[in-house]
N, C-alpha and C positions, 0 to 999 in steps of 0.2 A: 345134108346136102342143103337143106332148106334155110340154117341157123340165120342166116343175113339178111335171108326174105323174112322171116318171125320178127327180127331185134330192128328192121328198118319198116315195117307195120304195124308195130303194137307198143307202146307206153305203159309205164306201171299204171296209170289208172283206167287203161284201156282192157287191160286182164282184168282187175279188181270186179272193174264197172261189168264186162261182158261174161265174166264165169261166175261172181257171187254177187251180187245188187241189180242188174237189169236198171243202172239208174246213178246218178252221179255218187262220186266214192268221196268221203269224208269221215268223221270219229263214226255219228251217230249211224250210218250203213254200214258198219264194222259192227259198233257196238246191236243195231237191232238183227243183224243173217248171222253171228256168231256166242252171242253171248248166255242163250240159253243152255247150249250145249258146254260151254267154258263154266258158267257158273257151275252147273253139274259135276264136271272135272274135279273143280274143283274143290265142291265138297267132300269128292271121292279119293282124293289123292293126296292134297294138301293137309299136313301135319296143324293142327292149333294148341294152344295151352289150355290144358281144364280146369284153371286154380283162380279165374277170377269171381271176384263175388260181387262185381257186377249187374245186373239184370241187360246189360246193355250189351253188356261186352259177348262178340265173339269168342273169344279166349276161354270157352268153360265146356263142360260133357257135355254134348247135344247129339241126338239122332241126324241118319244121314239127311231127312227132311228138313230138320228145322237149321242144321247149315247149310244146307242151300239155302233158304229164304233169308239168312241172315244176310249172306253172303250179297245177296241180289241187292238188300236193303243197303249194306254199305258200301257195294259200288254204285246206288245212284244218290251215295250224301253229299253236299256239294261244298265245295273249296273254292271259295271265294267267286263265285259268281259260275264254276264249272264244276259238272260229276264229274267223280273218283272214275268214270270209266269211260268218261270221253278224253281226260288226261291222257289214261293209259294205253286208250285206241288211239290218240296222237303219237306216243314213242311207239306205238307197236308198226304205223307206219313211217317212221320214220328207218327201220329196220331196213325198209327195201329199196333197193335201187334195181336200177335199170337190167344189170348184167342177173343180179338176184331172183330176177322174175324171167329171165329167160333160161334163168337153171332150171327154174321149177316146171317152164313150161314144157321142156325137152326130157323132166325127171315123167311127167304125165305121160307124155307120146312115147317113151320110149316102152311105161308100162303097160300102153294099150299095143303096139306092135309088137311085143314080147308076149303078149296074152297074161299077163300078171293081174290083169283087170277089165271088166268089162262094160266100166262105166265108162258113158264118154268123157270127152277134152274139158268140160265145161265141170262136174261132176266131180273129174278128177283132181281141175285145178282148186275148185271150192274144197276138196276134202283137203287137201294140202295144208291149202290156210288153216283150215280149223285146227288143224292139227297143229299148227302152226302156235296160233293164238289160242290154243289151248295151255301148248307147256308155256308161253309167253306169261301169261297170266298169273298161271299155276307159279312161276318163278319168279314174281312180282310180289305175287300177294304173301309169299313166304317170304323173301328179301325183307319186303316192307313191314312185315309185324313181329319182326324178331322181337323180345322183350315186352311183346301186348301195344305196339306200335298205334295200329289199328284201331286201337279204342279210341283215340283219339277223335279219329273223323265221327263218332257221337257225343263228344262231349269235350269243345274243346272253345277258345272263346279267340276273338279275331286274329290278335297276333299270332297266337300259334296257329289258325289255319294258313295264316300271310307265309309263316318258318315252312312247315308243312309242303306246302308250294313249292316253295324255293328249293329243299330239298329233292324232294319229287321230280322236277323235274331236271334235276342235275346229276341224281343216281346213277350207278352206272349199271347196264344191262346187260343179260348175256346177247351174245355175237348172234346173228341169223342162222348163220353153220350149225349151233350147238343147238342150238333148240331142235332144227332139222334130225339132228342126230338121236337127241333126248328120245326114250322110253318112258313110260310114265315114271314120274317125280314122286322119292321117295326120300325125302332129305330128312333128318334128325333135327328136332329143335335144338337152340341155344340154349342152357340152359339157365334157368333166371337166378342172378344173383344171392337173393336171397330164400333162407330154406322158412321161411315165415307165409308160403302162399305169395301171391300175385299180387304184388300193393298198384295201385290206381296209377295209370302211365300220365303224364302231367307236360313232361317237352316232348314234340316230337324227334323222332327218330334219333333217341336218346345214344339208345345202342352203337351207334354206326360213328353219332359222334366223338362219346367215350371213348372207343376203342382205338381210332386214329391217336386222340389224343394222350391215352395210354401208352400206345406205342410211341408216339415220339418224345412223349416225356421218358422215356424209359432209355432209349437213344440220346437225348440230353443230357442227360444223369451221367451217361457213360463217357459220352463225349469232355463232361464237364469234370467227370474224376481220372480221366487218362491226362488230359491239360493241369491239373492241381494235384497228383500226387498225393502230396501231404497235408491236403485238405481236412481236416475233418466235417466238413457239412457244407452242403452247397445252402447261400440264400434264397428266398424266395425269387428275388431281385437278377440273380445270378444263374438259376434256373430258368429264369422266361427267357435270358438274354439266348442261352442255348436253344431252348425251344423254337422261340417266332425261326430262330435260324435255321433250325432243320425240319419247319414247317413250309418255309419259303423257296428249299430245297430239295422238296420235295416232289415226284412223278405222278402222286396217286393222287386221281381225280375228288377223291373228299377231302385233301388240303384245302382245295377250294371254297367246297360245300364248310368245310369249319372255318375257313376265313368271314365267306359271306355270313355265317351264321352269330360270327364273335361280334361279329360289329352291330348285329338285329339287337343281341342281346349287350350290349355295351349301352345301346340307344334308346333301350326299355327298360326301367327297371322293373316291369310287373314279368315280362319276360325271363331278367336275369333270376327274378326269387324261385319261377317257376323252376328251370333249369338248378337253383341250388336244393330245393323242395325235393326233387324228385331224384339228385346225390344223395340228399340225405336216407330219403324214403327207400330206394334202390341199393345204395352202396352201404347204407352203416343201421338198417333195419328199423329205422325210427317213425315214429307217427308221424301224421300231418302237422299236428301240433308240436314245434320244434322250436318256437322264437327266444327259447336264452340261447340254445346253440346255433340260431342265427344270426343274435347280438353277435354272439363273440366269432364265428366266423367273419362277419361282416366287419368288424374291427380289427382283425385279421387282417384283413385285406386291402381295407382302407390304410391299414401301416404299410404293407407290402406295396401295394401302389401308390404311396408315397415318394418310398426308395427307388421304385421301379419308375417311377415318371408314366406310368401307362393305367386305363380307367381302374377305378374299383368292381367292375361290373363283369369281367375279364374272365371270361370261364374257363379260358388258362390256367390265369394266375388263381382260380378257383380250383382248381382238381392240383397244382403245385401247393396251395396250401391242404387242402384233406390231405395229400400224400405226408409231408414233412409234420403233421396230427394227427395223424389217422388215427393214435392211440383215446387221445384225449379228447378228440370228437367223437368215436366212439360210446366210452364211459358217460360224456355228455347229455349224448341223445340220449343214451339209454333211461336217464337220470328223467330229462325233459319229455321222453315220452309217459315214463311210469307217472309225473305227477301231472303231467299236461291234458292229459285224457280227462279226466276225472272231473278238471274245472279248469278257468282260465288261470294263471296265475300271473301277476306282475314280475319284474326282476328280484325286487326281494321277497317277496313270500315263495317264489323258487328257489332261492338260494336257502332262505333255513328251511324249508322242505328236503334239502340235496343236504344241508348239514345234520340234520336230524338222524337223516338215513345211514350217511356215513358212521357216524357216532351209535346210533343202535346198532350197528353188524358186525362193533368189534368184541363185544365176546365169541360169533359164532366165524369168526372171520378164522382159515386157515390158516394165514403167515400174516403175522406182524408190518415185517418187511413190506408186502403185497396193499399192505393197508395205511401205510403214514406214505407209502407214493400215492395211494388216490386222496388221500387229504392233500396233498402237496400239488398235486394234479390240478384239481377242483380249485384250490384256493387262488392260485397263481389266474386260474381263469375270471376269475370274479370279477374284480377290474370291465373286462372287456362284458363280459355278461351286462352289467349295471349301466354301463354306459355314461357317456358327458353329463357332468354338474350331479349323480346319484350316488349315495352311501349305503353303509350297511346299517341298518337298523342298532340300537346298541345290544338286544337280544341274541342276535346271531352274532357281531362283532366279540362279543364274550363266549357264542358257543363256538368258534370259527377259532377263537383267543386258546381253548381248550382244549382241541384238536391238535391245533400247531404243536400246543407245549407236550402231549401225547406222541405225537409222532417225531419230536425232536426225540425224546426218552428213549425210544426205539432204533431212531436213527442211530442215536451213542451207543446202542447193545444195552441198553440200562433196564431190562426187562426182568436178566438174571437175579438182580439185587434190591427191583423193586416191581409190587404186582400192581400190574397195569390196570387191571378192574377197581382195585382198592383206591385206585390213583382216580376214577372218573368216579367213584360216589363218593370222593371226599374231598373233591375237588373245591377248593377256595381263594382264588386270586382273582384281580380287576386287573393287575398292573408289571410289568417286569421285574421290578424289585419284588414284590410277591412271590412270581416266579422261582427266582436267586433264593429265597426265604425257605420256600418249600425244600429246596435240595442242601440244606445247611447240615441237613443227618448226615447227608452222606458224602460231606466234603474230601472225604479220605480215598473216595472208590477213585478210579483212575477214567470213568465215563464224565464226571464232572464237567471239565473243562471243555470237554467236546462238546457235550449237551449245554454249556452257558456260552456258549461262541457259539454253537449253530444259532440259539434262538436269540443274539444280538443282531445276528447278519440276517435272520427272518424280519426281526420287528423294524429291523432300518432296511430291508430293501426296498428298493424304487415301487414292486405292485403290491405291497404291503402298507406301508404311507399313502400311499395312492388312495389305499381305501380305507385309512383312519381318518386323512385331514387332522381336520384341528381338534381331533381327542387323543391325540397323542402326550399332551404335557406331562404327564408324569415317569410315560417311559423318556422323552426325550431329556427329561431333569438328571432320572434314573443315568443313563448314559454319560451324561455331562460328568456327572460324579465320580462316573468312575474313570474314565480319563484323566478330570483331577486328580483325584490320588492315584494315580498309578497303577490302579486296575484292571490295564488296557492296552494292549502294545500298542505301540505306535501306531505301524502300518493298518491295523485295522482301525483302529482308532481316529486314521486319515478318511478310510473307504465309508465306514458311518457315521462319519460328522460330514461328509462329502456331502452322501445320500440325503440327511435330512435336512440338510439346508437347500440341497438344489432339487431335488426327486419334485417339485414342485413347481419348477419355473415352467412357465407355456412355451411350446415353441417356439415362437414367433422372439423369442426373446435371445435367439441362437450367436444374433448380431452385438447385441448389449455386453461390453466389458467388463463393466464394475459391476464386481461380484453381490454386493449387497444390496443392488438393483433386481436382483432375481431371488434373492432371498424374501419370503414374507416375513413381514414386521412382527409377529407374534413369536415368532421364532427368533430374529435378533432381538427382541428386548428377552428373552428367554437367554439365551446364549449370555448377554452381555452382562447379566444378572451374574452372570457363575463366574465371568470374567476379571477381576481383582488383579489389579497391577500396582504395585508402589510405585512413589517418585520415578527411581533407577529407571525403571524396566518400561516408564511411559512410551518410551520410542523403541518398540521393538525390535532386537538384530538376533538372527539365528544363531545357533552357536556356530554353525559350521561357517560364519559371519564375521566373527567377533575375533580382534587382533589377539585377545590373552585367551580363546579358545574357553569362554566359557567359564573360566577360575574362580574370576572375581560376579558375575553376575548367574545364580542358579538359574537354570530353566524352569519358567514358569510351565506345566506338563500339558495344561489346556490353551494357551497361549500359544504354545508350539505348534498343539494339531492342528488349532485355528488358522495360523499364518500362516500354516503349508498347506493346508484346503482351501485358503484364496490364491495364494501365492499358485497351487496348480491351476484352479479355475484359472485365472487371468490368463496362465503363461498357454493354456489349452487356445481359448479365445483371442488371445493376440497372433498365435501362430494360425488358426484360420481364418481370422478373417483380415490376414495381414498387417496389421496396425505398423506404422513406420514408431521411432524414437522420436519423432516432432509430435505426434499425433498421442503418443501417449505421457509426452510431458506435457499436452492439455488436460487431459483427461486428470490428471495428475493435483495439478494447480485448482482445478474444478473442487475436488476432491478434497483437496486440505482447506481450501474456502468452509467449505458446505462443514466439514466436522472441525474449524474454527467456531462456525458459528454454535454450532452444539456444543461448544465446551466452554460456553462466554461465563457459565455457575456451572460447571461441574458437580457432581457431588461427589464425595469425598473420598479419594482412593478407588473409583469405579472406573473402568476403561470400556468405549465399545467396543461392535467390531466394525465403525467405521477408522479409528485411528490400525488396526492389525491391515486394516486394506492399506490404508497410502501407504503402511511400512511396507505391503506386499506389490504394494504400485511403484515405491524405491526402487524395489532388489529388482524387480522386472524392468522398471526402466534403464538399470546401469546394466545388467545382461544384453539388454536391445543395443546401447550404445554400443559395447564392447565387439557386439555380436558384427555389428555396421563398420564399425571399425576394421576389423579381420576380414571383411570382406570388399572393403572400397575406400579403407583409409580415408574414409568422413563417416560421421555420423550426423543424420537428421537434423535431430536437437540439438546439435553444438555450432550449427550453421545460424548464420545474421541474425535474427532477431531474435532469436531462440534463445541462444547458445549462454546469455546472462543470467535466462530463470533456471537452464539447465546447469548451470557451476554453481549456482546458490543451493541447487537441492544436495549435488555432489559432495561440495564441503562440508554440508553437514552431518554426513556422513560417519 
C-alpha cells in the first residue's frame, strides 16, 4: 500500500547513495563500493583462455590469487584518459531506471516482511546491487575478452585505444532483468580460430567485428546468387554492393559499430594494417612478418577498390578478397611465415626462396597435379608481390620458367611418357624456342599439341608479360615466326599477339584510340621487322572485304593476324569512348600524315604497324559510317566540311 509513497520520495540516485555509498553517486563510488568483491567473483567464475605466450596477458594458466590481481590491474588500465572500470561502472549505471530501482526496493522489503532475510533494508539493497554488479562485471569481461581482446588494454597504441573505446561504449549489454535472474556464470569460451596457440591480439573487438561481417557476407552471397542464378562467380565489387545493402538494412547494433570502425580504418593506414595483420595471424595462422602476403592482398584490394569506387582500406572489401582468394592467401602466408621469420627478405629474395622450395618439393609431392596448381597459383601472385616497377631477377626468371614448363607437362598428362625428375635434372632452356625443341622427340604423342598451346598461353598471358617486361624478345620473335609460318591457329594467334602488344599499356591510356600509341616502341620495331608485304599488298585489305574473295591476293598470315588484332583493339576503343565517324576520320587523317612522313624513305619491301593501323582505321571508319547511316540516315563524317575528305578515302578503297 506504500508503492506510490516510495516512488515519490526516492530517486535512483538517493537509493544508491543512502543504501550503498553515504555520499554522491558516480562511477568512482560504485568502483570503491563494489569492485573488491566483483573482482573476486570474476576471478572465480569467468573462464579465460590459457594459451597466450605474453607475460602480461590475463589469458594464461593462473591461480585464483594471480587471476584476481591481474583482473584488478586490468580494470585500472587507462583508455583514452579513463579507467576501464570507470567506463564499465558508467555502463552499469545506465541499466538502472526509476522503475528498476523501485522493484529492487520492494523485493528487499518483501524479503524482510517474509522473514527470508535478517538484514536491514539498506544491507539488503546493498546485497542486491552487489549481486547484480558481480554478474554485470562477469558478463562484460567474458564478452569483451572473446579471442583475447582484453590483452589489448596492456599493449596498444593511441588509435587502437580510441577504436577500443568506440566499440566498448556501443557494445550491447545484457538487460537488467536478465542479470537479476542469473546465478553464477559458467559460460564456455568461444573457440580460437587457430590450433597453433593464441596469437597476439592486434585489433580491438576483432571477433565481434569479423563475426558480423562474415555473417553479412554470407547473406550478401546468398542474395547475389539468388538474383544471378547463371553466374559462375561474383566479383569483389558485386559482393561489396550486396554487402553494403545488407549492412544498411540490418537492425543488429553491431551494424552501427562495424560502420564506425570501417570509417576509422579507412582514415588510418596504421589501424587498417593492424586489422590486416590480425586477419592473417588469426585466420591464416601466419606469423607477424608477412610482408609479401600483405603486398599481394594490398594490390588485390587496390584493383578491386578501383572497380568498386571505394577505399582500398575497406575492411569489408578485405573480407571479400580473403574469401574469394582463401586458398592462395593461405598458401602464400605459409611460405611468407616460413621464410620471413628467420630473416627480413625483400620481395625478390622472398620469391627466390619460395621458388627454390617449390622446386625442391617436387620429388616428394604426393600429387603432381597439386604441385602444378601450386606453381601456377604462386606464379600468378608474383606481380602483386613484387609491386609496381619491380622485375624478377634473371635467376628467379629462369627458375620460374623451368617450373612452369614442368607444370605444363604435368597438366598435359605427359608424366606417363616423360620422367619429370629427369627433366628437372637435365633442364637446359633459356627461351620458348628451346622448350619446344625439348619436346621434338615426342612429336607423335597426343599430349604435345596441348602442352605447346599451354606454354604459349602461359608465356604470353598478361601476368607473365608483366613479369618479364623487356626480357621476352626471344619469345616474342618465336611467336611471330609461328604465326608467320602457319604454325599457330588464327584465333589463338590474335589472342596471344594482342596480349604481347597491349599487356603493358598503362590504365590511363584507356581513352587513347590509336593502337600504336599503346604499344611499346621495342615491340613495334620487332613486329615491323617480321612484317614483309610486297607492293601489291602495301594497302592491306582482309580477305572478307575483297571483291575477289582473296583469290588474286593470297593472305600474309602475320599481316592478317596483326591487322585483326589492331582492328579489334580499335573497334573496342571506338565503342567504349563513343567516337563518331567524324572524330575517327580526323584521327585517320592524322595517322595517314604521320605514316607518310615515316615512309618518305622506306626500306625495300618493309611495312610497319603504322600502315596496318591506317588500314584498320579505314575499315573501322567504313563500319562506323554504315552504322550511323542505318540508325539516323546521316553520318557525321559525310556532313559539311568533312564530306570531301571522307569521300576521297572511301573512293580509294
